[in-house]
Biotite code that builds the C-alpha atoms (Angstrom):
import biotite.structure as struc

atoms = struc.array([
    struc.Atom([0.224, -13.980, -16.108], chain_id="A", res_id=1, res_name="UNK", atom_name="CA", element="C"),
    struc.Atom([1.341, -14.820, -12.595], chain_id="A", res_id=2, res_name="UNK", atom_name="CA", element="C"),
    struc.Atom([3.837, -17.617, -12.353], chain_id="A", res_id=3, res_name="UNK", atom_name="CA", element="C"),
    struc.Atom([4.946, -20.506, -14.457], chain_id="A", res_id=4, res_name="UNK", atom_name="CA", element="C"),
    struc.Atom([6.786, -23.409, -12.959], chain_id="A", res_id=5, res_name="UNK", atom_name="CA", element="C"),
    struc.Atom([10.018, -24.255, -14.708], chain_id="A", res_id=6, res_name="UNK", atom_name="CA", element="C"),
    struc.Atom([10.201, -20.719, -16.094], chain_id="A", res_id=7, res_name="UNK", atom_name="CA", element="C"),
    struc.Atom([11.308, -17.513, -14.430], chain_id="A", res_id=8, res_name="UNK", atom_name="CA", element="C"),
    struc.Atom([8.424, -16.418, -12.208], chain_id="A", res_id=9, res_name="UNK", atom_name="CA", element="C"),
    struc.Atom([6.920, -13.084, -13.293], chain_id="A", res_id=10, res_name="UNK", atom_name="CA", element="C"),
    struc.Atom([5.072, -12.453, -10.022], chain_id="A", res_id=11, res_name="UNK", atom_name="CA", element="C"),
    struc.Atom([6.810, -10.027, -7.696], chain_id="A", res_id=12, res_name="UNK", atom_name="CA", element="C"),
    struc.Atom([4.118, -9.363, -5.086], chain_id="A", res_id=13, res_name="UNK", atom_name="CA", element="C"),
    struc.Atom([1.114, -11.261, -3.734], chain_id="A", res_id=14, res_name="UNK", atom_name="CA", element="C"),
    struc.Atom([-1.486, -9.490, -1.600], chain_id="A", res_id=15, res_name="UNK", atom_name="CA", element="C"),
    struc.Atom([-4.263, -11.268, 0.282], chain_id="A", res_id=16, res_name="UNK", atom_name="CA", element="C"),
    struc.Atom([-7.434, -9.782, 1.761], chain_id="A", res_id=17, res_name="UNK", atom_name="CA", element="C"),
    struc.Atom([-10.527, -11.446, 3.180], chain_id="A", res_id=18, res_name="UNK", atom_name="CA", element="C"),
    struc.Atom([-14.214, -10.636, 3.164], chain_id="A", res_id=19, res_name="UNK", atom_name="CA", element="C"),
    struc.Atom([-17.389, -12.190, 4.504], chain_id="A", res_id=20, res_name="UNK", atom_name="CA", element="C"),
    struc.Atom([-17.522, -14.625, 7.374], chain_id="A", res_id=21, res_name="UNK", atom_name="CA", element="C"),
    struc.Atom([-19.936, -14.734, 10.281], chain_id="A", res_id=22, res_name="UNK", atom_name="CA", element="C"),
    struc.Atom([-21.099, -11.125, 10.726], chain_id="A", res_id=23, res_name="UNK", atom_name="CA", element="C"),
    struc.Atom([-17.889, -10.008, 9.099], chain_id="A", res_id=24, res_name="UNK", atom_name="CA", element="C"),
    struc.Atom([-15.661, -11.536, 11.788], chain_id="A", res_id=25, res_name="UNK", atom_name="CA", element="C"),
    struc.Atom([-12.389, -12.718, 10.355], chain_id="A", res_id=26, res_name="UNK", atom_name="CA", element="C"),
    struc.Atom([-12.331, -9.940, 7.800], chain_id="A", res_id=27, res_name="UNK", atom_name="CA", element="C"),
    struc.Atom([-10.796, -6.536, 7.691], chain_id="A", res_id=28, res_name="UNK", atom_name="CA", element="C"),
    struc.Atom([-7.405, -5.572, 8.923], chain_id="A", res_id=29, res_name="UNK", atom_name="CA", element="C"),
    struc.Atom([-4.411, -4.883, 6.746], chain_id="A", res_id=30, res_name="UNK", atom_name="CA", element="C"),
    struc.Atom([-3.839, -6.906, 3.590], chain_id="A", res_id=31, res_name="UNK", atom_name="CA", element="C"),
    struc.Atom([-1.115, -9.510, 3.931], chain_id="A", res_id=32, res_name="UNK", atom_name="CA", element="C"),
    struc.Atom([1.720, -9.189, 1.427], chain_id="A", res_id=33, res_name="UNK", atom_name="CA", element="C"),
    struc.Atom([4.482, -11.451, 0.222], chain_id="A", res_id=34, res_name="UNK", atom_name="CA", element="C"),
    struc.Atom([7.345, -10.061, -1.862], chain_id="A", res_id=35, res_name="UNK", atom_name="CA", element="C"),
    struc.Atom([8.712, -12.894, -3.934], chain_id="A", res_id=36, res_name="UNK", atom_name="CA", element="C"),
    struc.Atom([12.074, -11.182, -4.376], chain_id="A", res_id=37, res_name="UNK", atom_name="CA", element="C"),
    struc.Atom([12.739, -11.730, -0.670], chain_id="A", res_id=38, res_name="UNK", atom_name="CA", element="C"),
    struc.Atom([12.449, -15.506, -1.062], chain_id="A", res_id=39, res_name="UNK", atom_name="CA", element="C"),
    struc.Atom([15.111, -18.016, -2.006], chain_id="A", res_id=40, res_name="UNK", atom_name="CA", element="C"),
    struc.Atom([14.732, -19.514, -5.497], chain_id="A", res_id=41, res_name="UNK", atom_name="CA", element="C"),
    struc.Atom([13.249, -22.789, -4.255], chain_id="A", res_id=42, res_name="UNK", atom_name="CA", element="C"),
    struc.Atom([10.717, -20.982, -2.043], chain_id="A", res_id=43, res_name="UNK", atom_name="CA", element="C"),
    struc.Atom([9.794, -18.618, -4.883], chain_id="A", res_id=44, res_name="UNK", atom_name="CA", element="C"),
    struc.Atom([9.178, -21.572, -7.236], chain_id="A", res_id=45, res_name="UNK", atom_name="CA", element="C"),
    struc.Atom([6.980, -23.232, -4.596], chain_id="A", res_id=46, res_name="UNK", atom_name="CA", element="C"),
    struc.Atom([4.904, -20.066, -4.183], chain_id="A", res_id=47, res_name="UNK", atom_name="CA", element="C"),
    struc.Atom([4.661, -19.643, -7.966], chain_id="A", res_id=48, res_name="UNK", atom_name="CA", element="C"),
    struc.Atom([3.383, -23.189, -8.247], chain_id="A", res_id=49, res_name="UNK", atom_name="CA", element="C"),
    struc.Atom([0.695, -22.422, -5.637], chain_id="A", res_id=50, res_name="UNK", atom_name="CA", element="C"),
    struc.Atom([-0.339, -19.234, -7.435], chain_id="A", res_id=51, res_name="UNK", atom_name="CA", element="C"),
    struc.Atom([-0.619, -21.107, -10.747], chain_id="A", res_id=52, res_name="UNK", atom_name="CA", element="C"),
    struc.Atom([-3.339, -23.304, -9.248], chain_id="A", res_id=53, res_name="UNK", atom_name="CA", element="C"),
    struc.Atom([-5.536, -20.503, -7.886], chain_id="A", res_id=54, res_name="UNK", atom_name="CA", element="C"),
    struc.Atom([-8.978, -20.260, -9.515], chain_id="A", res_id=55, res_name="UNK", atom_name="CA", element="C"),
    struc.Atom([-9.906, -17.013, -11.258], chain_id="A", res_id=56, res_name="UNK", atom_name="CA", element="C"),
    struc.Atom([-12.943, -16.335, -9.047], chain_id="A", res_id=57, res_name="UNK", atom_name="CA", element="C"),
    struc.Atom([-14.937, -17.842, -6.196], chain_id="A", res_id=58, res_name="UNK", atom_name="CA", element="C"),
    struc.Atom([-17.827, -19.916, -7.518], chain_id="A", res_id=59, res_name="UNK", atom_name="CA", element="C"),
    struc.Atom([-21.170, -18.748, -6.162], chain_id="A", res_id=60, res_name="UNK", atom_name="CA", element="C"),
    struc.Atom([-22.450, -22.358, -6.307], chain_id="A", res_id=61, res_name="UNK", atom_name="CA", element="C"),
    struc.Atom([-19.804, -23.560, -3.852], chain_id="A", res_id=62, res_name="UNK", atom_name="CA", element="C"),
    struc.Atom([-20.080, -20.679, -1.376], chain_id="A", res_id=63, res_name="UNK", atom_name="CA", element="C"),
    struc.Atom([-21.954, -21.340, 1.831], chain_id="A", res_id=64, res_name="UNK", atom_name="CA", element="C"),
    struc.Atom([-23.476, -18.917, 4.277], chain_id="A", res_id=65, res_name="UNK", atom_name="CA", element="C"),
    struc.Atom([-20.866, -17.157, 6.398], chain_id="A", res_id=66, res_name="UNK", atom_name="CA", element="C"),
    struc.Atom([-18.001, -18.247, 4.145], chain_id="A", res_id=67, res_name="UNK", atom_name="CA", element="C"),
    struc.Atom([-14.864, -16.148, 4.204], chain_id="A", res_id=68, res_name="UNK", atom_name="CA", element="C"),
    struc.Atom([-13.641, -15.283, 0.723], chain_id="A", res_id=69, res_name="UNK", atom_name="CA", element="C"),
    struc.Atom([-9.880, -15.031, 0.243], chain_id="A", res_id=70, res_name="UNK", atom_name="CA", element="C"),
    struc.Atom([-8.837, -12.575, -2.448], chain_id="A", res_id=71, res_name="UNK", atom_name="CA", element="C"),
    struc.Atom([-5.323, -12.921, -3.846], chain_id="A", res_id=72, res_name="UNK", atom_name="CA", element="C"),
    struc.Atom([-3.931, -10.120, -5.990], chain_id="A", res_id=73, res_name="UNK", atom_name="CA", element="C"),
    struc.Atom([-0.841, -11.144, -7.939], chain_id="A", res_id=74, res_name="UNK", atom_name="CA", element="C"),
    struc.Atom([1.308, -8.355, -9.346], chain_id="A", res_id=75, res_name="UNK", atom_name="CA", element="C"),
    struc.Atom([3.773, -9.280, -12.083], chain_id="A", res_id=76, res_name="UNK", atom_name="CA", element="C"),
    struc.Atom([7.126, -7.634, -12.760], chain_id="A", res_id=77, res_name="UNK", atom_name="CA", element="C"),
    struc.Atom([5.554, -5.587, -15.576], chain_id="A", res_id=78, res_name="UNK", atom_name="CA", element="C"),
    struc.Atom([2.823, -4.241, -13.251], chain_id="A", res_id=79, res_name="UNK", atom_name="CA", element="C"),
    struc.Atom([0.096, -6.526, -14.583], chain_id="A", res_id=80, res_name="UNK", atom_name="CA", element="C"),
    struc.Atom([-2.375, -7.569, -11.876], chain_id="A", res_id=81, res_name="UNK", atom_name="CA", element="C"),
    struc.Atom([-4.498, -10.691, -11.666], chain_id="A", res_id=82, res_name="UNK", atom_name="CA", element="C"),
    struc.Atom([-7.096, -11.352, -9.013], chain_id="A", res_id=83, res_name="UNK", atom_name="CA", element="C"),
    struc.Atom([-8.053, -14.788, -7.705], chain_id="A", res_id=84, res_name="UNK", atom_name="CA", element="C"),
    struc.Atom([-10.866, -15.420, -5.211], chain_id="A", res_id=85, res_name="UNK", atom_name="CA", element="C"),
    struc.Atom([-11.381, -18.623, -3.223], chain_id="A", res_id=86, res_name="UNK", atom_name="CA", element="C"),
    struc.Atom([-14.237, -19.410, -0.845], chain_id="A", res_id=87, res_name="UNK", atom_name="CA", element="C"),
    struc.Atom([-13.204, -20.798, 2.531], chain_id="A", res_id=88, res_name="UNK", atom_name="CA", element="C"),
    struc.Atom([-15.404, -23.884, 2.137], chain_id="A", res_id=89, res_name="UNK", atom_name="CA", element="C"),
    struc.Atom([-13.536, -25.046, -0.970], chain_id="A", res_id=90, res_name="UNK", atom_name="CA", element="C"),
    struc.Atom([-9.933, -24.186, -0.072], chain_id="A", res_id=91, res_name="UNK", atom_name="CA", element="C"),
    struc.Atom([-7.483, -26.826, -1.214], chain_id="A", res_id=92, res_name="UNK", atom_name="CA", element="C"),
    struc.Atom([-4.381, -27.825, 0.729], chain_id="A", res_id=93, res_name="UNK", atom_name="CA", element="C"),
    struc.Atom([-2.238, -25.868, -1.755], chain_id="A", res_id=94, res_name="UNK", atom_name="CA", element="C"),
    struc.Atom([-4.265, -22.712, -1.138], chain_id="A", res_id=95, res_name="UNK", atom_name="CA", element="C"),
    struc.Atom([-3.963, -23.195, 2.628], chain_id="A", res_id=96, res_name="UNK", atom_name="CA", element="C"),
    struc.Atom([-0.190, -23.449, 2.132], chain_id="A", res_id=97, res_name="UNK", atom_name="CA", element="C"),
    struc.Atom([-0.212, -20.098, 0.322], chain_id="A", res_id=98, res_name="UNK", atom_name="CA", element="C"),
    struc.Atom([-2.284, -18.492, 3.103], chain_id="A", res_id=99, res_name="UNK", atom_name="CA", element="C"),
    struc.Atom([0.173, -19.867, 5.688], chain_id="A", res_id=100, res_name="UNK", atom_name="CA", element="C"),
    struc.Atom([3.108, -18.356, 3.783], chain_id="A", res_id=101, res_name="UNK", atom_name="CA", element="C"),
    struc.Atom([1.374, -14.990, 3.654], chain_id="A", res_id=102, res_name="UNK", atom_name="CA", element="C"),
    struc.Atom([0.656, -15.080, 7.393], chain_id="A", res_id=103, res_name="UNK", atom_name="CA", element="C"),
    struc.Atom([4.278, -15.851, 8.366], chain_id="A", res_id=104, res_name="UNK", atom_name="CA", element="C"),
])
């Protein structure tokens, strides 16, 4: 599910929402979306590679008080959805790259 580097990427849409944070600041608003079909092949492969490395769910052990949780919903070309959650305190550089792409 999602993407596979070196193989045609099945993901067609990535949605990101946030929750948590200090008194809920930094959450809400409209979900950010990225349609992979609008990207050039090289950009699409880069995004697919980032999606491949997302964890399945935010670990409760690594979450700290007032953490923002980023929720990525990946929709494949067959309509299959996968959800990945990452706590702000444990975001990796690759995940920050994906967030930046969604915010552009």
